[in-house]
C-alpha positions in Angstrom: 77.4 91.0 79.2 79.6 89.0 81.6 78.4 87.5 84.8 81.5 85.4 85.3 83.4 88.4 86.6 82.6 92.0 87.3 84.6 93.3 84.3 83.2 94.7 81.0 85.3 97.0 78.9 88.2 99.4 79.4 87.0 102.6 81.1 83.8 101.1 82.4 82.6 100.9 86.0 80.5 98.1 87.6 78.7 98.2 90.9 77.0 95.2 92.4 75.1 94.3 95.6 74.2 90.9 97.0 71.8 90.3 99.9 70.6 87.1 101.6 69.8 85.9 105.1 73.4 85.2 106.0 75.4 87.3 103.5 75.4 90.9 102.4 78.0 92.5 100.1 78.6 95.7 98.2 81.3 96.1 95.5 82.4 98.6 92.9 85.3 98.4 90.4 86.9 100.3 87.5 88.3 98.5 84.4 91.8 99.9 83.8 92.9 97.7 80.9 91.3 95.1 78.7 92.4 92.5 81.2 92.5 94.3 84.6 90.1 95.9 87.0 90.6 97.3 90.4 88.0 97.9 93.1 86.7 98.0 96.6 84.3 95.7 98.4 82.8 95.0 101.8 80.7 92.2 103.1 79.2 90.6 106.2 78.5 86.8 106.6 77.3 84.6 109.5 76.9 81.0 110.3 77.8 78.3 112.9 78.2 81.0 115.6 80.6 83.0 113.5 80.0 86.6 112.3 82.4 88.0 109.7 82.8 91.6 108.6 85.4 92.4 105.9 86.5 95.2 103.7 89.1 95.1 101.0 90.6 96.4 97.8 91.0 93.9 95.0 92.6 93.3 91.6 90.8 91.3 89.0 92.9 89.8 86.2 91.5 88.0 83.1 94.0 85.2 82.7 92.5 83.7 79.6 89.6 84.2 77.2 88.8 81.9 74.3 86.1 83.0 71.9 84.5 80.5 69.6 81.7 81.1 67.1 79.0 80.3 69.6 80.7 80.3 73.0 83.1 82.0 75.3 85.5 80.5 77.9 87.2 82.6 80.6 89.6 82.1 83.4 89.9 84.8 86.1 92.1 85.6 89.1 90.7 87.8 91.9 93.2 89.0 94.5 91.7 90.7 97.6 93.7 92.4 100.4 92.0 93.8 103.4 90.9 93.5 107.0 88.4 91.0 108.4 86.7 91.0 111.8 85.9 87.5 113.2 83.4 87.3 116.0 82.7 84.0 117.8 81.7 83.1 121.4 81.5 86.8 122.4 85.1 87.4 121.3 86.1 89.3 118.2 89.4 90.1 116.6 90.6 91.9 113.5 92.9 90.2 111.0 94.7 91.4 107.9 94.1 89.0 105.0 95.1 88.1 101.5 92.6 86.1 99.6 93.0 84.8 96.0 90.1 83.3 94.0 90.4 81.3 90.8 87.3 81.3 88.6 86.4 79.4 85.4 83.3 79.9 83.3 81.9 78.7 80.0 78.9 80.2 78.3 76.9 80.3 75.1 73.8 82.3 74.3 71.8 79.5 75.9 74.0 77.7 78.4 76.1 78.9 81.4 78.5 77.1 83.8 80.9 78.4 86.4 83.4 77.0 89.0 85.3 79.0 91.5 87.4 78.5 94.6 88.4 81.2 97.1 91.1 80.7 99.6 90.5 82.6 102.8 92.6 81.6 105.8 93.0 83.9 108.8 94.5 83.1 112.2 93.6 79.4 112.8 90.4 79.7 110.7 89.5 78.3 107.3 86.8 80.1 105.4 87.6 78.8 101.9 84.5 79.0 99.6 83.8 76.8 96.6 81.0 77.7 94.1 79.5 75.7 91.2 76.8 77.2 89.0 75.0 76.0 85.9 71.9 76.7 83.9 70.2 77.6 80.7 68.4 80.5 79.0 64.8 80.0 78.2 65.2 81.6 74.8 67.7 83.7 72.9 67.2 87.5 72.7 68.9 90.6 71.3 70.8 93.2 73.3 67.9 95.5 73.8 65.6 92.7 75.1 65.5 91.0 78.5 66.9 87.5 78.5 65.7 85.1 81.3 67.8 82.3 82.6 67.4 79.5 85.1 70.6 78.9 87.2 71.2 76.4 89.9 73.9 77.6 92.3 75.8 75.4 94.8 78.1 76.9 97.4 80.2 75.6 100.3 81.9 77.8 102.9 84.2 76.1 105.3 83.5 76.7 109.1 80.4 78.8 108.4 78.1 76.1 107.1 77.8 72.3 107.7 76.2 71.6 104.3 76.3 72.8 100.7 73.8 75.6 100.0 71.7 75.2 96.9 70.0 78.2 95.3 67.6 77.8 92.4 67.8 81.2 90.7 65.9 83.3 88.0 68.4 85.5 86.2 67.4 88.5 84.1 69.9 90.2 81.8 69.0 93.4 79.9 71.6 95.7 78.4 73.9 96.8 81.3 71.6 95.5 84.1 71.9 92.1 85.6 69.7 90.6 88.3 69.5 87.2 90.1 66.6 86.3 92.4 66.8 83.0 94.2 65.7 80.9 97.2 68.2 79.3 99.6 66.7 77.0 102.2 63.4 78.9 102.0 65.1 82.4 102.3 65.3 84.9 99.4 68.6 85.8 97.8 69.1 88.8 95.5 72.0 89.9 93.4 72.1 93.1 91.3 74.8 94.4 89.0 75.0 97.5 86.8 77.7 98.5 84.4 78.2 102.1 83.2 
């Protein structure tokens, strides 16, 4: 089970949804090779007087995977192409955009860490997003059992927020189902993913 990127095995499909006070997204992809997935996604986000609505198609490429006896290290490249609507001060405008994201993760059966940076520049606006996540599993389980994790997420999005968002999160992984439930500044955040 991979959280680091929405790609599992050739021929599989993954659908995921994320919802919080300031961000809602829906995404689905299909794995076409052992290293490539294609998909579509849409999201809305708001903050600092901005409201963003975007839709895109994307390509996910596994640039590197290193398997060790008790760990796995991955490097991913997401490339999104789409249209984004930016609304601010009662004005809104549509922009085409190209947005690459580089993501690195390291995990064992008990530890998890992730770093990613998305470049998103449209018009004169900079909505680059940086994420850092880290945590641990409470105990090791088998594939048919639910494994609980504690993950602390930190996220910064330029222009939308004046400070880093911290989200303590309970993660549950069981077979092809993945769920995160967290709290950001007192507001709930939920992420669901299913691979079939």
